[in-house]
C-alpha positions in Angstrom: 0.0 0.0 0.0 1.3 3.4 -0.9 2.2 5.6 2.1 0.1 8.7 2.8 1.6 11.9 1.6 1.5 15.2 3.5 1.5 18.2 1.3 1.7 21.5 3.2 0.5 24.5 1.2 3.0 27.0 2.5 5.5 27.6 5.3 2.8 28.5 7.9 0.9 25.3 7.0 4.1 23.3 7.3 4.9 24.8 10.7 1.4 24.0 12.0 1.7 20.5 10.7 5.0 19.8 12.4 4.0 21.4 15.6 1.1 19.0 15.9 2.9 16.0 14.6 3.7 12.9 16.7 4.8 10.4 14.1 7.9 10.6 11.9 7.9 12.0 8.4 10.1 11.2 5.3 10.9 14.5 3.6 10.7 14.4 -0.2 11.3 17.1 -2.8 11.6 15.7 -6.3 12.3 12.1 -5.1 15.6 11.9 -7.1 18.0 11.3 -4.2 16.5 8.5 -2.3 16.5 8.1 1.5 13.8 9.0 4.0 11.9 5.7 4.0 9.7 4.0 6.5 7.4 6.9 7.4 4.7 9.1 5.9 6.0 11.2 3.1 6.1 15.0 3.5 6.3 16.6 0.1 7.7 20.1 -0.3 6.5 20.7 -3.9 4.1 23.5 -2.9 7.0 25.5 -1.4 8.1 26.5 -4.8 8.9 29.5 -7.0 11.9 31.8 -7.7 11.2 34.6 -5.3 14.1 37.0 -6.0 16.7 37.2 -8.6 19.0 40.2 -8.8 21.5 39.6 -11.6 23.5 42.7 -10.7 23.9 41.5 -7.0 24.6 37.9 -8.1 21.9 36.6 -5.8 18.9 34.3 -6.1 16.2 33.2 -3.6 13.8 30.3 -4.2 11.3 28.1 -2.4 12.8 24.8 -1.4 10.4 22.9 -3.6 11.4 24.7 -6.8 12.6 22.3 -9.5 16.3 22.7 -10.0 15.6 23.0 -13.8 13.5 26.1 -13.1 16.2 27.7 -11.1 18.9 26.9 -13.7 16.6 28.3 -16.5 16.1 31.6 -14.7 19.9 31.9 -14.2 20.7 30.9 -17.7 18.5 33.6 -19.1 20.7 36.1 -17.3 24.0 34.4 -18.3 24.5 33.1 -14.8 24.7 29.7 -13.0 25.0 27.9 -9.7 28.8 27.6 -9.6 28.8 24.3 -7.6 27.3 22.3 -10.5 24.6 20.3 -8.7 24.4 16.7 -10.0 21.3 14.8 -11.0 21.4 11.3 -9.4 18.0 10.2 -10.5 19.1 8.1 -13.5 21.9 6.5 -11.5 19.6 5.6 -8.7 16.8 4.5 -11.0 14.5 7.2 -9.6 12.0 9.4 -11.5 11.2 12.9 -10.7 12.5 16.4 -10.9 15.3 17.4 -8.6 14.4 20.4 -6.3 16.7 23.1 -5.0 15.8 22.1 -1.4 17.0 18.6 -2.1 20.2 19.9 -3.6 20.9 21.9 -0.4 19.8 19.1 2.0 22.3 16.7 0.3 25.0 19.4 -0.3 24.9 18.1 -3.9 28.0 19.4 -5.7 29.8 18.5 -8.9 33.4 18.6 -10.3 33.7 22.3 -10.0 33.8 21.9 -6.2 37.6 21.9 -6.4 37.6 25.5 -7.5 34.3 27.1 -6.7 33.4 25.2 -3.5 30.4 23.1 -2.6 26.7 24.0 -2.4 27.1 25.1 1.3 29.8 27.6 0.1 27.3 29.3 -2.2 24.4 29.3 0.3 23.9 32.7 1.9 20.6 32.2 3.7 17.9 29.7 4.5 14.5 29.4 6.1 13.3 26.1 7.7 10.9 24.6 10.1 12.5 22.7 13.0 11.1 19.7 14.9 9.1 21.8 17.3 7.3 23.6 14.4 9.2 26.8 14.8 10.2 28.8 11.7 13.9 29.5 11.7 15.6 32.1 9.5 19.4 32.2 9.0 21.5 34.5 6.8 19.9 36.8 4.3 18.8 37.4 0.8 21.8 39.4 -0.3 25.5 39.1 0.1 25.8 42.0 2.5 23.3 40.6 4.9 24.7 37.2 6.0 24.1 37.2 9.8 23.7 33.6 10.9 25.4 32.2 7.8 26.8 29.2 9.7 23.4 28.0 10.7 22.2 28.2 7.1 25.3 26.2 6.0 24.5 23.6 8.7 21.4 22.7 6.8 23.5 21.9 3.7 24.3 18.2 3.9 22.0 17.6 6.9 19.7 15.5 4.6 16.6 16.9 6.3 17.5 15.6 9.7 17.5 19.0 11.4 14.4 20.6 9.7 12.4 21.0 6.6 13.8 23.7 4.3 11.3 26.2 3.0 13.5 28.8 1.3 17.1 29.1 0.2 19.3 32.0 -1.0 22.5 31.7 -3.1 25.2 33.7 -4.5 25.5 32.9 -8.2 28.2 33.5 -10.8 28.4 34.4 -14.5 28.7 31.7 -17.1 32.3 31.7 -18.5 33.0 32.7 -22.0 34.6 29.4 -22.9 35.3 26.0 -21.6 38.4 23.9 -22.5 39.1 20.3 -21.6 42.6 18.9 -21.5 43.8 15.3 -21.3 46.9 14.0 -19.6 48.0 10.4 -20.0 48.2 8.4 -16.8 49.2 4.7 -16.5 47.6 4.1 -13.1 45.8 5.7 -10.2 49.0 6.9 -8.6 50.1 8.7 -11.7 46.6 10.1 -12.2 46.3 11.5 -8.6 49.8 13.0 -8.9 48.9 14.7 -12.2 45.6 16.1 -10.8 47.3 17.3 -7.6 50.0 19.1 -9.6 47.4 20.7 -12.0 45.2 21.8 -9.0 48.3 23.3 -7.3 49.0 25.6 -10.2 47.5 29.1 -10.7 45.6 27.8 -13.7 42.3 27.7 -11.9 41.4 24.2 -12.9 37.7 23.7 -12.4 37.5 19.9 -13.0 40.0 17.1 -12.4 38.9 13.5 -13.0 40.2 10.1 -14.0 38.7 6.7 -14.8 40.9 3.6 -14.9 42.1 2.9 -18.4 41.7 6.4 -19.6 43.4 9.8 -19.4 43.2 12.4 -16.7 40.6 15.1 -17.7 41.3 18.7 -16.7 38.8 21.5 -17.2 39.6 25.2 -17.7 36.9 27.9 -17.9 37.2 31.6 -18.6 38.2 34.1 -21.3 39.7 32.7 -24.5 43.0 34.5 -24.1 43.3 33.2 -20.5 42.6 29.7 -21.5 45.4 29.7 -24.1 48.0 30.7 -21.5 46.7 28.3 -18.9 46.6 25.4 -21.3 50.1 26.2 -22.4 51.4 26.1 -18.9 49.7 22.8 -18.1 51.1 21.5 -21.4 54.6 22.3 -20.3 54.2 20.9 -16.8 52.2 17.8 -17.5 52.1 17.2 -21.2 48.4 18.2 -21.2 46.9 18.5 -24.6 43.4 19.7 -25.7 40.9 16.9 -25.9 38.9 16.5 -29.1 35.5 18.1 -28.9 33.6 14.8 -28.9 35.5 13.3 -26.0 36.0 16.3 -23.9 32.9 18.4 -24.3 30.2 19.4 -21.9 28.7 15.9 -21.9 31.9 14.5 -20.4 31.6 16.7 -17.3 27.9 16.0 -17.0 28.6 12.3 -17.0 31.3 12.7 -14.4 29.0 15.0 -12.3 26.1 12.5 -12.3 28.0 9.2 -12.2 26.2 8.5 -15.4 28.6 5.8 -16.6 27.4 3.5 -13.8 23.7 4.1 -14.5 21.8 1.1 -15.7 24.7 -1.3 -14.8 24.1 -4.1 -12.3 25.9 -3.8 -8.9 26.1 -1.5 -6.0 27.4 2.1 -6.3 29.4 3.6 -3.6 30.8 7.1 -3.2 33.8 7.8 -1.0 35.2 11.2 0.3 38.8 10.8 1.2 42.3 12.3 1.0 43.4 12.3 -2.6 46.8 10.9 -1.5 44.9 7.8 -0.1 42.9 7.2 -3.3 45.3 4.8 -5.0 45.6 2.5 -2.0 41.8 2.6 -1.3 41.1 1.8 -5.0 43.5 -1.1 -4.9 41.9 -2.6 -1.8 38.3 -2.1 -3.0 38.5 -4.5 -6.0 35.9 -2.5 -7.8 34.3 -3.6 -11.1 34.7 0.1 -12.3 35.7 3.3 -10.7 35.8 7.1 -11.2 38.0 9.5 -9.4 36.7 13.1 -9.3 37.7 16.3 -7.5 41.4 15.5 -7.9 40.9 12.1 -6.2 39.1 13.4 -3.2 35.8 11.9 -4.4 35.7 8.3 -5.6 32.8 6.5 -7.3 33.0 2.7 -7.2 30.8 0.1 -8.9 30.9 -3.1 -6.7 29.4 -6.5 -6.9 26.0 -6.6 -5.3 26.0 -6.9 -1.5 29.7 -6.1 -1.1 30.5 -4.8 2.4 33.0 -2.2 1.2 33.6 -0.7 4.6 34.7 -4.1 6.0 36.9 -4.7 2.9 38.6 -1.3 3.2 39.1 -1.1 6.9 39.8 2.2 8.5 40.7 5.1 6.2 40.6 8.9 6.5 37.3 9.7 5.0 33.8 8.2 4.8 31.9 5.9 2.5 28.3 5.8 1.5 26.5 3.3 -0.6 24.3 5.2 -3.0 22.6 2.3 -4.7 22.0 -1.3 -3.6 21.3 -3.1 -0.5 17.9 -1.7 0.4 14.4 -2.5 -0.5 14.2 0.7 -2.5 17.7 0.3 -3.8 19.0 3.2 -1.6 21.2 1.7 1.0 22.4 3.8 3.8 23.7 7.1 5.2 27.4 8.1 5.2 29.6 6.7 7.9 30.7 9.2 10.6 33.7 9.3 12.9 32.7 8.9 16.6 33.3 12.6 17.4 31.3 13.7 14.5 28.5 11.2 15.3 28.2 12.7 18.8 28.0 16.2 17.4 25.3 15.1 14.9 23.3 13.5 17.7 23.5 16.7 19.7 22.3 18.8 16.8 19.4 16.5 16.1 18.4 16.6 19.8 18.4 20.4 19.6 16.6 20.9 16.3 14.5 17.7 16.2 13.9 16.7 19.8 11.0 14.3 19.0 12.9 12.5 16.2 10.4 13.4 13.5 12.6 13.9 10.4 13.9 11.2 8.1 14.1 8.3 10.6 15.8 6.0 8.2 18.8 8.2 7.8 17.8 10.1 4.7 
């Protein structure tokens, strides 16, 4: 039987609903990121709409239920974008729906450009949310000069709905660059690839993407003015032997596939994502015994395609970082939440006790 859906009409309706709630809820925006199972579904779709866009001030404010595509269309019309390059994991996870901007924030969803522009939380300048008591909390502001309480807004980024239900988010945005250039660097193995990416990211070339897949070259992305790209590409050519990729192999589709983990979509097996020190990536990859892999963010983000049911954490043992199984292992195909170090787990528990004292939000871990 399909679970009941709760659909608050606006922020006030949501606050009233939460204040009188005694049973857990699973918060859902577009339903493209999984998690939040085992409870009545609380949908945020009515909390939608771009409420403010000031191109000159590089700011945008939107309801949490606004489809990501709508936000990106508004920005594109002004020659702007969300610099953190939010991924669309729906196809990878086999989920239908339209990703929402609130879901992006709740999961701190960020793409390859994170190495240069930062993550979603770095672009977030304000947020409104309803906590577990039904109180409406406002943090930060709608413009860059009014960012009081910024840390609390950023706390919501990556909380996966466990601290409250987002109702509105505000971002700083950036102009779309004039040109994009992808370079390739040959790498025989993971060690050589991580070394090449580290060296590229350590230059003043402002590399905005650095990724590698076993058996292929290292891909490096440059963005900016044409004259800048020529000089930066020449420098990377001298340092690393980097050469421009052909348009078919190194175009925008390449970075979209890397962003979304698209090369693992539709393939059998569990998909894991690890955040780790880039220098540890070659050793972790060797121990994992993966069927396929992708290193992004200079090696600091690793995607692994594993045989179904593989206990990757047990296989790897302790390492500096955390692992999350994105697909596989659960009834809905979405397995579990990220691992947390004991100190971080204690901090998380304290925050949940403060913001969600009755344990209403996303009981299955989101």
